All heavy atoms as an XYZ file, in Angstrom:
686
protein
N       0.836     -1.179      0.000
C       0.000      0.000      0.000
C       0.888      1.252      0.000
O       1.988      1.235      0.517
C      -0.908      0.007      1.223
C      -1.845     -1.201      1.313
S      -2.893     -1.419     -0.110
C      -4.296     -0.479      0.328
N       0.335      2.308     -0.568
C       1.039      3.586     -0.683
C       0.123      4.655     -0.099
O      -1.096      4.595     -0.278
C       1.331      3.912     -2.165
C       2.048      5.220     -2.300
C       2.112      2.785     -2.813
N       0.702      5.629      0.605
C      -0.141      6.693      1.142
C       0.468      8.060      0.928
O       1.681      8.223      0.906
C      -0.455      6.465      2.615
C       0.690      6.613      3.563
C       0.252      6.401      5.001
O      -0.876      6.022      5.284
N       1.158      6.631      5.924
N      -0.412      9.053      0.767
C       0.042     10.431      0.640
C       0.295     10.991      2.042
O       0.085     10.299      3.044
C      -0.996     11.273     -0.110
S      -2.416     11.786      0.874
N       0.712     12.235      2.112
C       1.013     12.842      3.414
C      -0.224     13.066      4.273
O      -0.108     13.309      5.472
C       1.780     14.153      3.210
C       3.162     13.979      2.573
C       3.783     15.330      2.253
C       4.068     13.159      3.468
N      -1.410     12.972      3.676
C      -2.659     13.077      4.431
C      -3.213     11.699      4.790
O      -4.353     11.586      5.221
C      -3.708     13.847      3.620
C      -3.442     15.320      3.512
C      -3.673     16.045      4.837
O      -4.537     15.670      5.612
N      -2.885     17.066      5.084
N      -2.407     10.660      4.561
C      -2.731      9.265      4.894
C      -3.834      8.667      4.026
O      -4.491      7.719      4.438
C      -3.074      9.126      6.376
N      -4.042      9.189      2.810
C      -4.941      8.535      1.862
C      -4.190      7.339      1.293
O      -3.058      7.473      0.852
C      -5.367      9.500      0.748
C      -6.120     10.672      1.260
N      -5.724     11.976      1.020
C      -7.245     10.741      2.009
C      -6.585     12.796      1.605
N      -7.515     12.073      2.207
N      -4.821      6.172      1.320
C      -4.145      4.923      0.978
C      -4.597      4.408     -0.386
O      -5.785      4.434     -0.711
C      -4.412      3.870      2.067
C      -3.856      4.373      3.400
C      -3.811      2.528      1.694
C      -4.196      3.493      4.583
N      -3.615      3.920     -1.161
C      -3.872      3.370     -2.492
C      -3.049      2.099     -2.669
O      -1.982      1.955     -2.078
C      -3.470      4.375     -3.586
C      -4.090      5.729     -3.396
C      -3.383      6.739     -2.774
C      -5.378      5.981     -3.816
C      -3.945      7.989     -2.578
C      -5.956      7.228     -3.633
C      -5.237      8.231     -3.011
N      -3.525      1.216     -3.528
C      -2.740     -0.003     -3.801
C      -1.593      0.352     -4.748
O      -1.661      1.327     -5.500
C      -3.624     -1.100     -4.389
S      -4.159     -0.827     -6.075
N      -0.531     -0.433     -4.689
C       0.656     -0.164     -5.502
C       0.343     -0.240     -6.995
O       0.862      0.548     -7.780
C       1.780     -1.138     -5.156
C       2.405     -0.871     -3.818
C       3.565     -1.814     -3.561
C       4.181     -1.532     -2.203
N       5.351     -2.384     -1.972
N      -0.523     -1.163     -7.399
C      -0.875     -1.308     -8.803
C      -1.575     -0.074     -9.346
O      -1.260      0.401    -10.444
N      -2.525      0.451     -8.584
C      -3.249      1.661     -9.002
C      -2.301      2.853     -9.089
O      -2.342      3.627    -10.048
C      -4.373      1.976     -8.021
S      -5.693      0.758     -8.026
N      -1.448      2.997     -8.092
C      -0.501      4.111     -8.088
C       0.518      3.988     -9.210
O       0.884      4.986     -9.834
C       0.220      4.209     -6.744
C      -0.596      4.846     -5.653
S      -1.229      6.486     -6.071
C       0.260      7.387     -6.432
N       0.939      2.781     -9.489
C       1.898      2.565    -10.559
C       1.296      2.948    -11.918
O       1.933      3.624    -12.719
C       2.350      1.106    -10.567
O       3.313      0.900    -11.568
N       0.056      2.556    -12.153
C      -0.629      2.911    -13.406
C      -0.821      4.416    -13.513
O      -0.574      5.014    -14.563
C      -1.990      2.218    -13.487
O      -1.837      0.845    -13.597
N      -1.271      5.019    -12.428
C      -1.509      6.466    -12.385
C      -0.205      7.234    -12.655
O      -0.157      8.118    -13.511
C      -2.093      6.831    -11.015
C      -2.159      8.291    -10.691
C      -2.976      9.155    -11.413
C      -1.424      8.821     -9.633
C      -3.051     10.500    -11.106
C      -1.495     10.159     -9.315
C      -2.312     10.990    -10.048
O      -2.373     12.333     -9.729
N       0.850      6.862    -11.958
C       2.138      7.540    -12.110
C       2.717      7.304    -13.506
O       3.271      8.217    -14.117
C       3.119      7.064    -11.041
N       2.573      6.105    -14.011
C       3.068      5.780    -15.342
C       2.388      6.646    -16.402
O       3.046      7.147    -17.323
C       2.823      4.296    -15.639
O       3.295      3.965    -16.911
N       1.091      6.846    -16.270
C       0.362      7.713    -17.205
C       0.861      9.152    -17.119
O       1.073      9.803    -18.145
C      -1.140      7.662    -16.951
C      -1.757      6.372    -17.419
O      -1.252      5.714    -18.319
N      -2.842      5.980    -16.784
N       1.033      9.656    -15.896
C       1.515     11.027    -15.729
C       2.909     11.196    -16.314
O       3.181     12.157    -17.041
C       1.537     11.418    -14.249
C       0.191     11.653    -13.582
C       0.386     11.898    -12.087
C      -0.533     12.819    -14.223
N       3.793     10.269    -16.001
C       5.168     10.361    -16.486
C       5.219     10.214    -18.007
O       6.031     10.850    -18.670
C       6.045      9.319    -15.803
C       6.240      9.534    -14.298
C       6.935      8.330    -13.671
C       6.997     10.816    -14.021
N       4.325      9.400    -18.574
C       4.245      9.256    -20.017
C       3.825     10.550    -20.695
O       4.177     10.811    -21.849
N       3.091     11.382    -19.966
C       2.675     12.703    -20.462
C       3.714     13.768    -20.120
O       3.452     14.956    -20.252
C       1.328     13.083    -19.860
C       0.200     12.179    -20.285
C      -1.083     12.424    -19.503
O      -1.079     13.247    -18.550
O      -2.081     11.774    -19.837
N       4.874     13.333    -19.628
C       5.973     14.223    -19.235
C       5.592     15.111    -18.042
O       6.014     16.245    -17.936
C       6.447     15.092    -20.397
C       6.880     14.322    -21.612
C       8.246     13.772    -21.327
N       8.887     13.234    -22.518
C       9.432     12.040    -22.561
N       9.390     11.266    -21.513
N      10.024     11.605    -23.636
N       4.796     14.564    -17.152
C       4.344     15.292    -15.970
C       4.902     14.624    -14.715
O       4.452     13.551    -14.332
C       2.813     15.302    -15.917
C       2.277     16.040    -14.720
O       3.015     16.553    -13.902
N       0.967     16.087    -14.607
N       5.881     15.252    -14.052
C       6.467     14.640    -12.857
C       5.696     14.943    -11.569
O       6.110     14.530    -10.495
C       7.859     15.270    -12.800
C       7.648     16.637    -13.352
C       6.608     16.461    -14.442
N       4.584     15.663    -11.669
C       3.822     16.033    -10.479
C       2.837     14.923    -10.130
O       1.688     14.937    -10.560
C       3.106     17.363    -10.674
C       4.059     18.496    -10.948
C       4.082     19.126    -12.192
C       4.965     18.908     -9.983
C       4.982     20.155    -12.437
C       5.864     19.932    -10.224
C       5.861     20.548    -11.453
O       6.755     21.554    -11.696
N       3.294     13.973     -9.335
C       2.465     12.833     -8.942
C       1.773     13.209     -7.639
O       2.357     13.138     -6.556
C       3.323     11.563     -8.801
C       4.041     11.293    -10.127
C       2.459     10.377     -8.391
C       5.071     10.193    -10.066
N       0.537     13.654     -7.784
C      -0.232     14.139     -6.633
C      -1.246     13.079     -6.203
O      -1.578     12.163     -6.961
C      -0.961     15.469     -6.954
C       0.032     16.570     -7.279
C      -1.948     15.294     -8.076
N      -1.735     13.246     -5.005
C      -2.743     12.354     -4.457
C      -3.953     12.336     -5.383
O      -4.377     13.371     -5.909
C      -3.143     12.830     -3.065
S      -4.397     11.782     -2.286
N      -4.521     11.164     -5.572
C      -5.689     11.041     -6.449
C      -6.965     10.770     -5.662
O      -7.969     10.333     -6.212
C      -5.444      9.967     -7.501
C      -5.148      8.612     -6.969
S      -4.830      7.474     -8.338
C      -4.529      5.986     -7.411
N      -6.943     11.049     -4.363
C      -8.128     10.854     -3.534
C      -9.258     11.758     -4.006
O      -9.029     12.898     -4.417
C      -7.792     11.145     -2.063
C      -8.906     10.733     -1.146
O      -9.068      9.513     -0.933
O      -9.625     11.621     -0.650
N     -10.459     11.273     -3.937
C     -11.622     12.015     -4.410
C     -12.000     13.196     -3.512
O     -12.852     14.000     -3.867
C     -12.829     11.065     -4.534
C     -12.615      9.968     -5.559
C     -12.376     10.521     -6.947
O     -13.133     11.345     -7.436
N     -11.314     10.077     -7.586
N     -11.340     13.343     -2.376
C     -11.617     14.455     -1.466
C     -11.062     15.771     -1.997
O     -11.368     16.836     -1.483
C     -11.005     14.181     -0.091
O      -9.581     14.207     -0.172
N     -10.215     15.685     -3.038
C      -9.605     16.898     -3.587
C      -8.185     17.120     -3.092
O      -7.567     18.127     -3.406
N      -7.652     16.189     -2.344
C      -6.275     16.293     -1.864
C      -5.344     16.340     -3.069
O      -5.427     15.505     -3.959
C      -5.944     15.092     -0.989
S      -4.240     15.051     -0.396
N      -4.466     17.308     -3.106
C      -3.523     17.458     -4.218
C      -2.081     17.512     -3.734
O      -1.229     18.137     -4.351
C      -3.857     18.716     -5.035
C      -5.188     18.652     -5.739
C      -5.216     17.525     -6.755
C      -6.586     17.404     -7.400
N      -6.752     16.151     -8.112
N      -1.796     16.841     -2.632
C      -0.427     16.810     -2.114
C       0.437     15.911     -2.980
O       0.001     14.863     -3.461
C      -0.418     16.288     -0.681
C      -1.068     17.199      0.368
C      -1.064     16.510      1.720
C      -0.322     18.518      0.443
N       1.664     16.330     -3.202
C       2.624     15.526     -3.939
C       3.059     14.338     -3.093
O       3.184     14.447     -1.872
C       3.861     16.358     -4.293
C       3.682     17.453     -5.325
C       4.922     18.334     -5.373
C       3.408     16.854     -6.689
N       3.284     13.216     -3.741
C       3.819     12.065     -3.029
C       5.308     12.286     -2.805
O       6.023     12.689     -3.721
C       3.618     10.779     -3.840
C       2.248     10.213     -3.693
C       1.238     10.598     -4.546
C       1.962      9.313     -2.686
C      -0.041     10.088     -4.413
C       0.686      8.791     -2.532
C      -0.319      9.186     -3.403
N       5.788     12.047     -1.593
C       7.224     12.200     -1.338
C       8.007     11.121     -2.089
O       7.484     10.050     -2.397
C       7.341     12.032      0.171
C       6.112     11.343      0.612
C       5.050     11.639     -0.404
N       9.255     11.416     -2.373
C      10.091     10.473     -3.108
C      10.177      9.130     -2.397
O      10.217      8.083     -3.042
C      11.480     11.040     -3.321
C      12.341     10.119     -4.163
C      13.668     10.724     -4.528
O      13.794     11.933     -4.632
N      14.644      9.888     -4.738
N      10.177      9.143     -1.085
C      10.259      7.880     -0.340
C       9.079      6.964     -0.669
O       9.224      5.746     -0.714
C      10.319      8.146      1.162
O       9.171      8.846      1.587
N       7.903      7.535     -0.922
C       6.745      6.736     -1.305
C       6.842      6.303     -2.763
O       6.473      5.185     -3.114
C       5.440      7.506     -1.077
C       5.018      7.600      0.367
C       4.709      6.245      0.994
O       3.909      5.473      0.431
O       5.283      5.939      2.047
N       7.342      7.196     -3.626
C       7.471      6.855     -5.047
C       8.381      5.645     -5.226
O       8.145      4.800     -6.086
C       8.030      8.040     -5.839
C       7.187      9.309     -5.865
C       7.895     10.401     -6.655
C       5.807      9.043     -6.433
N       9.403      5.557     -4.404
C      10.352      4.446     -4.489
C       9.713      3.107     -4.153
O      10.231      2.062     -4.523
C      11.548      4.711     -3.573
C      12.409      5.854     -4.054
C      13.458      6.294     -3.058
O      13.461      5.791     -1.908
O      14.268      7.166     -3.419
N       8.551      3.126     -3.497
C       7.856      1.885     -3.131
C       7.108      1.262     -4.302
O       6.874      0.057     -4.295
C       6.856      2.130     -1.992
C       7.485      2.358     -0.674
N       8.014      1.341      0.090
C       7.691      3.484      0.032
C       8.508      1.842      1.203
N       8.337      3.148      1.184
N       6.721      2.067     -5.288
C       5.890      1.489     -6.345
C       6.361      1.772     -7.765
O       5.906      1.118     -8.703
C       4.432      1.930     -6.187
C       4.193      3.399     -6.348
C       3.948      3.935     -7.594
C       4.208      4.242     -5.253
C       3.724      5.289     -7.751
C       3.978      5.589     -5.397
C       3.733      6.116     -6.649
N       7.280      2.713     -7.975
C       7.778      2.962     -9.325
C       8.895      1.984     -9.666
O       9.738      1.687     -8.823
C       8.320      4.391     -9.447
C       7.316      5.531     -9.422
C       8.034      6.866     -9.547
C       6.287      5.391    -10.526
N       8.899      1.515    -10.904
C      10.017      0.685    -11.360
C      11.247      1.585    -11.448
O      11.132      2.812    -11.444
C       9.721      0.090    -12.746
O       9.607      1.161    -13.694
C       8.461     -0.763    -12.733
N      12.423      0.985    -11.550
C      13.650      1.777    -11.655
C      13.610      2.679    -12.885
O      14.040      3.829    -12.833
C      14.876      0.868    -11.712
C      15.275      0.224    -10.396
C      16.472     -0.695    -10.595
C      15.600      1.282     -9.348
N      13.070      2.171    -13.974
C      12.993      2.949    -15.205
C      12.066      4.168    -15.022
O      12.392      5.277    -15.436
C      12.476      2.066    -16.336
C      12.946      2.453    -17.688
C      12.623      1.368    -18.683
C      13.800      1.284    -19.629
N      13.645      0.280    -20.641
N      10.914      3.955    -14.384
C       9.997      5.069    -14.144
C      10.573      6.054    -13.133
O      10.368      7.256    -13.257
C       8.634      4.557    -13.677
C       7.755      3.940    -14.746
C       6.465      3.384    -14.130
C       7.424      4.950    -15.841
N      11.303      5.552    -12.155
C      11.926      6.431    -11.175
C      12.988      7.305    -11.845
O      13.084      8.497    -11.555
C      12.529      5.608    -10.035
C      12.822      6.327     -8.736
C      11.597      7.034     -8.186
C      13.351      5.352     -7.705
N      13.748      6.740    -12.764
C      14.728      7.523    -13.519
C      14.035      8.586    -14.359
O      14.494      9.733    -14.421
C      15.560      6.608    -14.426
C      16.553      5.762    -13.689
C      17.280      4.789    -14.609
O      17.225      4.957    -15.842
O      17.897      3.856    -14.076
N      12.928      8.211    -15.009
C      12.170      9.174    -15.808
C      11.630     10.288    -14.920
O      11.695     11.468    -15.276
C      11.023      8.477    -16.543
C      10.116      9.359    -17.384
C      10.908     10.124    -18.447
C       9.014      8.518    -18.025
N      11.144      9.931    -13.740
C      10.651     10.923    -12.786
C      11.749     11.931    -12.442
O      11.529     13.139    -12.461
C      10.149     10.218    -11.521
C       9.908     11.159    -10.373
C       8.763     11.957    -10.327
C      10.825     11.265     -9.334
C       8.547     12.833     -9.275
C      10.618     12.130     -8.286
C       9.481     12.915     -8.265
O       9.270     13.790     -7.220
N      12.954     11.442    -12.155
C      14.070     12.328    -11.813
C      14.450     13.226    -12.988
O      14.710     14.414    -12.803
C      15.283     11.528    -11.333
C      15.097     10.915     -9.987
N      14.854     11.652     -8.847
C      15.082      9.617     -9.590
C      14.717     10.847     -7.818
N      14.846      9.602     -8.248
N      14.485     12.671    -14.176
C      14.816     13.471    -15.367
C      13.785     14.567    -15.601
O      14.136     15.721    -15.852
C      14.891     12.581    -16.604
S      16.335     11.538    -16.662
N      12.511     14.203    -15.514
C      11.455     15.188    -15.738
C      11.438     16.253    -14.647
O      11.221     17.432    -14.924
C      10.089     14.500    -15.814
C       9.874     13.590    -17.018
C       8.556     12.829    -16.881
C       9.918     14.382    -18.307
N      11.672     15.845    -13.411
C      11.708     16.810    -12.306
C      12.846     17.794    -12.500
O      12.683     18.999    -12.307
C      11.885     16.087    -10.966
O      10.775     15.290    -10.691
N      14.017     17.299    -12.889
C      15.168     18.170    -13.124
C      14.901     19.125    -14.276
O      15.239     20.305    -14.199
C      16.411     17.337    -13.436
O      16.734     16.533    -12.332
N      14.298     18.619    -15.329
C      13.994     19.467    -16.489
C      13.014     20.572    -16.115
O      13.157     21.713    -16.553
C      13.430     18.617    -17.622
N      12.028     20.272    -15.286
C      11.057     21.286    -14.852
C      11.733     22.374    -14.033
O      11.446     23.542    -14.183
C       9.939     20.650    -14.016
C       9.077     19.727    -14.767
C       7.857     20.399    -15.242
N       7.051     19.415    -15.954
C       5.902     19.666    -16.467
N       5.384     20.856    -16.360
N       5.234     18.750    -17.111
N      12.652     21.974    -13.166
C      13.355     22.949    -12.325
C      14.169     23.903    -13.189
O      14.175     25.111    -12.970
C      14.245     22.230    -11.286
C      13.369     21.555    -10.247
C      15.220     23.188    -10.629
C      14.105     20.630     -9.310
N      14.836     23.356    -14.208
C      15.664     24.202    -15.073
C      14.846     25.141    -15.947
O      15.384     26.090    -16.489
C      16.578     23.334    -15.950
C      17.718     22.665    -15.197
C      18.485     21.753    -16.126
C      18.638     23.688    -14.571
N      13.551     24.896    -16.072
C      12.702     25.778    -16.874
C      12.070     26.905    -16.049
O      11.381     27.743    -16.604
C      11.604     24.977    -17.553
C      12.132     24.289    -18.793
C      11.033     23.603    -19.494
N      11.159     22.215    -19.077
C      10.331     21.248    -19.384
N       9.288     21.484    -20.098
N      10.526     20.022    -18.973
N      12.298     26.926    -14.748
C      11.761     28.005    -13.923
C      12.417     29.323    -14.335
O      13.620     29.372    -14.600
C      12.029     27.737    -12.437
C      11.286     26.556    -11.832
C      11.768     26.320    -10.405
C       9.789     26.767    -11.855
N      11.661     30.428    -14.382
C      12.211     31.708    -14.846
C      13.478     32.156    -14.123
O      14.428     32.598    -14.760
C      11.071     32.689    -14.608
C       9.847     31.858    -14.620
C      10.258     30.517    -14.065
N      13.515     32.029    -12.813
C      14.694     32.479    -12.068
C      15.921     31.652    -12.439
O      17.027     32.176    -12.541
C      14.438     32.389    -10.566
N      15.724     30.370    -12.651
C      16.852     29.513    -12.996
C      17.231     29.622    -14.461
O      18.357     29.337    -14.834
C      16.531     28.068    -12.640
C      16.451     27.792    -11.144
C      16.080     26.345    -10.896
C      17.768     28.103    -10.466
N      16.294     30.038    -15.303
C      16.598     30.191    -16.723
C      17.689     31.233    -16.920
O      18.615     31.045    -17.700
C      15.327     30.583    -17.490
C      15.484     30.467    -18.978
C      14.181     30.727    -19.709
N      13.163     29.787    -19.276
C      11.913     30.136    -18.986
N      11.524     31.367    -19.094
N      11.043     29.236    -18.605
N      17.612     32.343    -16.193
C      18.619     33.387    -16.294
C      19.965     32.862    -15.819
O      20.993     33.075    -16.463
C      18.206     34.609    -15.439
O      16.933     35.053    -15.897
C      19.214     35.724    -15.546
N      19.966     32.150    -14.713
C      21.195     31.559    -14.186
C      21.784     30.572    -15.178
O      22.980     30.562    -15.437
C      20.893     30.867    -12.864
C      22.042     30.082    -12.338
C      23.094     30.544    -11.622
C      22.278     28.688    -12.514
N      23.959     29.514    -11.323
C      23.477     28.372    -11.862
C      21.581     27.659    -13.149
C      23.998     27.082    -11.830
C      22.103     26.382    -13.128
C      23.294     26.113    -12.476
N      20.926     29.721    -15.763
C      21.385     28.729    -16.723
C      22.003     29.380    -17.954
O      23.060     28.990    -18.413
C      20.217     27.838    -17.138
C      20.607     26.700    -18.049
C      19.421     25.918    -18.514
N      18.562     26.816    -19.262
C      17.321     26.533    -19.627
N      16.789     25.398    -19.298
N      16.614     27.382    -20.320
N      21.359     30.435    -18.463
C      21.877     31.135    -19.636
C      23.234     31.777    -19.324
O      24.140     31.750    -20.145
C      20.901     32.193    -20.119
C      19.665     31.563    -20.736
O      19.681     30.394    -21.111
N      18.597     32.330    -20.820
N      23.366     32.344    -18.134
C      24.631     32.949    -17.733
C      25.723     31.890    -17.641
O      26.863     32.103    -18.080
C      24.474     33.677    -16.406
N      25.388     30.751    -17.100
C      26.343     29.657    -16.959
C      26.812     29.173    -18.339
O      28.011     28.996    -18.570
C      25.742     28.508    -16.180
C      26.635     27.288    -15.957
C      27.860     27.666    -15.153
C      25.862     26.192    -15.255
N      25.890     29.003    -19.274
C      26.257     28.565    -20.618
C      27.113     29.601    -21.329
O      28.014     29.257    -22.084
C      25.022     28.227    -21.444
C      24.348     26.952    -21.015
C      22.970     26.869    -20.982
C      25.083     25.832    -20.642
C      22.337     25.690    -20.592
C      24.464     24.658    -20.254
C      23.074     24.579    -20.214
N      26.844     30.867    -21.078
C      27.652     31.932    -21.686
C      29.086     31.867    -21.184
O      30.032     31.981    -21.953
C      27.046     33.319    -21.376
O      25.701     33.338    -21.870
C      27.846     34.427    -21.998
N      29.251     31.647    -19.880
C      30.586     31.557    -19.294
C      31.314     30.326    -19.830
O      32.488     30.395    -20.197
C      30.488     31.505    -17.755
C      30.000     32.841    -17.223
C      31.835     31.135    -17.131
C      29.601     32.810    -15.765
N      30.632     29.210    -19.915
C      31.251     27.963    -20.375
C      31.678     28.082    -21.833
O      32.762     27.632    -22.209
C      30.287     26.778    -20.195
C      30.119     26.476    -18.703
C      30.788     25.541    -20.935
C      29.052     25.466    -18.384
N      30.862     28.704    -22.661
C      31.135     28.797    -24.086
C      32.076     29.951    -24.453
O      32.444     30.079    -25.602
C      29.835     28.918    -24.877
C      29.022     27.648    -24.789
O      29.564     26.560    -24.746
N      27.714     27.780    -24.750
N      32.426     30.777    -23.481
C      33.305     31.939    -23.759
C      34.739     31.510    -23.982
O      35.215     30.501    -23.630
C      33.242     32.926    -22.618
């Protein structure tokens, strides 16, 4: 069983299918799917319980890519590439 931070419980098979669909859509935001409207992200420690190694790697890649697309980091990234290529 897998649970979100609000203790909503789901079976590993359901969570694996749900997460696999999200990751296939390039969406690393794996939030609670409880019908109460809970939208808390699952902590990495919980993701490790039901994601395959391949899906966990995809999750990390997508999460990193999202972080690098944040506006504040985009400026930093561009500056870093300018310095490296100079």
